[in-house]
C-alpha distance (Angstrom), angle and dihedral (degrees) to the residues before:
residue distance angle dihedral
M1 . . .
G2 3.78 . .
V3 3.80 127.3 .
A4 3.80 112.8 -164.7
G5 3.79 136.5 164.9
G6 3.77 141.1 119.4
S7 3.78 124.7 -53.2
G8 3.81 108.4 -77.2
S9 3.80 93.8 14.8
G10 3.81 95.1 124.9
K11 3.82 101.2 -98.5
T12 3.80 93.0 142.2
T13 3.82 90.7 52.9
V14 3.79 89.6 53.5
V15 3.83 91.2 49.7
E16 3.80 90.2 50.9
R17 3.79 88.0 51.4
V18 3.80 89.8 51.6
K19 3.81 90.2 52.4
A20 3.80 90.5 49.5
I21 3.80 91.2 51.3
V22 3.80 99.7 48.7
G23 3.81 100.9 19.4
G24 3.79 125.2 -98.7
E25 3.80 91.3 -105.7
N26 3.81 88.4 62.6
V27 3.81 94.4 55.4
A28 3.82 129.3 81.7
F29 3.81 102.3 -162.7
L30 3.80 123.5 -159.7
P31 3.82 115.0 -179.3
M32 3.80 104.7 -155.9
D33 3.83 91.4 -142.6
N34 3.80 88.1 72.4
Y35 3.80 88.3 64.3
Y36 3.78 98.3 64.0
K37 3.79 110.1 133.5
D38 3.78 114.3 -90.7
L39 3.81 105.2 -102.3
S40 3.79 96.5 164.5
H41 3.81 89.6 120.8
L42 3.81 90.7 65.8
P43 3.84 125.8 82.0
F44 3.81 114.2 -94.4
E45 3.81 93.1 -112.5
E46 3.80 91.2 55.3
R47 3.80 92.2 47.1
A48 3.82 89.7 50.7
R49 3.82 90.7 54.0
T50 3.81 93.7 52.6
N51 3.80 117.5 117.0
Y52 3.80 100.9 -120.7
D53 3.81 93.6 177.6
H54 3.82 94.6 66.1
P55 3.83 119.7 92.8
D56 3.82 89.7 -122.1
A57 3.82 89.6 67.0
Y58 3.81 91.0 72.3
D59 3.79 129.8 83.3
L60 3.80 93.0 -131.9
P61 3.84 95.8 169.6
L62 3.82 90.3 58.7
L63 3.81 92.0 44.7
K64 3.81 91.5 50.7
A65 3.79 91.3 47.4
H66 3.81 90.9 52.2
L67 3.80 92.5 47.8
N68 3.81 89.5 50.9
E69 3.81 90.5 51.5
L70 3.80 92.7 50.0
F71 3.80 91.5 47.9
A72 3.80 87.4 51.6
G73 3.80 90.7 53.7
R74 3.79 98.0 -105.8
P75 3.83 127.4 124.7
V76 3.81 122.1 -118.1
E77 3.79 136.0 -151.9
M78 3.79 102.2 -123.4
P79 3.80 115.7 -155.1
L80 3.80 118.0 -122.4
Y81 3.79 123.2 -140.0
S82 3.81 131.2 -146.2
F83 3.79 113.1 -145.6
T84 3.79 91.5 -169.0
E85 3.81 93.4 54.5
H86 3.82 96.4 32.1
A87 3.79 89.1 -133.6
R88 3.79 143.3 94.6
K89 3.75 117.0 -86.4
E90 3.79 120.0 -122.1
E91 3.79 92.6 -119.8
T92 3.79 125.6 71.3
Q93 3.80 134.1 -157.5
R94 3.78 122.6 -125.5
V95 3.80 112.3 -129.9
Y96 3.79 117.1 -165.4
P97 3.81 124.9 -150.2
A98 3.80 114.9 -97.5
P99 3.81 139.2 174.6
V100 3.81 90.4 -99.3
I101 3.81 119.9 45.8
V102 3.81 113.1 -167.8
L103 3.79 124.0 -165.4
E104 3.81 111.0 -170.2
G105 3.79 126.7 -173.6
I106 3.78 146.0 103.6
L107 3.81 89.9 -88.8
A108 3.80 99.7 33.7
L109 3.82 89.8 123.7
Y110 3.81 96.6 41.0
D111 3.81 105.1 89.4
P112 3.84 113.6 70.0
E113 3.81 94.2 -149.3
I114 3.79 92.3 53.1
R115 3.78 92.5 41.1
E116 3.81 92.2 55.7
R117 3.80 90.3 59.8
M118 3.81 92.6 58.3
D119 3.79 121.3 99.2
L120 3.80 90.7 -169.1
K121 3.80 128.0 27.6
I122 3.80 119.3 -165.4
Y123 3.79 129.0 -171.6
V124 3.81 117.3 -165.4
D125 3.80 106.3 -148.3
T126 3.81 116.1 -163.4
D127 3.81 131.1 162.2
P128 3.84 113.7 -91.0
D129 3.81 95.1 -123.4
L130 3.80 92.2 54.2
R131 3.80 91.7 45.9
F132 3.80 91.0 51.6
I133 3.81 93.5 49.6
R134 3.81 91.1 49.7
R135 3.81 91.4 48.4
L136 3.80 92.2 48.0
E137 3.79 92.7 51.0
R138 3.82 93.0 45.3
D139 3.80 97.2 46.7
V140 3.80 93.7 47.7
R141 3.81 94.1 43.9
E142 3.81 101.9 38.0
R143 3.80 106.9 21.3
G144 3.79 103.3 39.2
R145 3.81 95.3 -118.9
S146 3.78 125.8 151.1
V147 3.80 119.9 -121.3
A148 3.82 90.1 -116.7
S149 3.83 92.7 53.1
V150 3.82 92.6 48.7
I151 3.81 91.4 50.7
A152 3.81 92.2 47.1
Q153 3.80 92.4 49.2
Y154 3.79 91.4 47.5
L155 3.80 93.1 52.1
N156 3.81 96.7 40.3
T157 3.80 102.4 42.1
V158 3.82 117.1 -8.1
R159 3.80 98.5 59.9
P160 3.84 98.3 39.6
M161 3.82 92.1 44.7
H162 3.80 90.3 48.4
L163 3.79 90.8 54.5
A164 3.81 93.5 43.6
F165 3.81 102.4 41.0
V166 3.81 114.9 4.4
E167 3.80 105.8 45.5
P168 3.84 93.3 47.3
T169 3.83 89.9 61.5
K170 3.80 88.8 67.0
R171 3.80 88.1 86.1
F172 3.81 90.2 65.3
A173 3.82 93.8 55.8
D174 3.79 122.0 112.6
L175 3.79 89.5 -162.1
I176 3.82 128.1 26.1
L177 3.79 114.9 -159.4
P178 3.81 112.3 -158.4
E179 3.83 108.4 -152.5
G180 3.80 90.9 5.6
G181 3.80 114.5 -135.4
M182 3.80 91.4 13.9
N183 3.81 92.8 64.0
T184 3.80 103.3 91.8
A185 3.81 96.0 177.9
A186 3.81 93.7 52.1
L187 3.80 91.4 45.8
E188 3.80 89.7 53.9
V189 3.81 89.0 55.0
L190 3.80 89.0 49.3
A191 3.81 91.1 48.8
S192 3.80 91.7 53.1
R193 3.82 91.7 49.2
L194 3.80 93.6 48.2
K195 3.78 94.8 46.5
A196 3.79 90.7 51.8
A197 3.82 90.8 49.0
T198 3.81 95.6 48.5
E199 3.80 93.1 45.5
A200 3.79 88.9 54.5
V201 3.81 92.4 55.5
C-alpha cells in the first residue's frame, strides 16, 4: 500500500495506525525519504540547495528494485538518510518481507510503475497552514534548521512542488484521509480494509 500526502500532513501517524491495526511484525515499512539519491560526493552547500521535493531527487530504480525483492519474499538493505547532512548514512537497515508492504512519502503515488503494485492507495489531505506549522516545528526541533531557512525552503520548493507533483496524485487514491491520523471515521474504514486483506493472506 502507498501512503502519500504533503509534507506535514500526518502520513507517519497513519502508518503508525496501520502498524497498530495489523501488528508491526506484519508490516514492511519503506519511508520514501530514505531513497533520496546519494549526493554525498557533493559539497554540503550544494546538497543543501537541492530541491528534495521534486521527483528527480529520488533514486527510483533502487526503490523499485527493493519493492520487487520484498514482493518476492526477500529482505532488502534499505538506505538511511541524514536530514542534517543532506546525505545517505553509511549504515543501512534490513527490512524483511511481510504481508503488508507500506511505502510512505510525499510522492508515494507519483510513479505509475510503483503505483500499479499497490493494492491500496491512500492520500492524507491536510490544510496547508497546518502542514506548514507541523513542518516548521519538526525541522527546527529535529533537523537543526533555522526558522528563516524553513520558510525559504517552503516558499521556494516545498509549496510549488506540492502543487505541481504531490497534490495531483490525490486523484489516484483509493482512500483520502482528511486530517490524517486525527480522522477517526476514516481510520476505521482503513482498519476494516486492512483486516480483510490480512485475513485473506
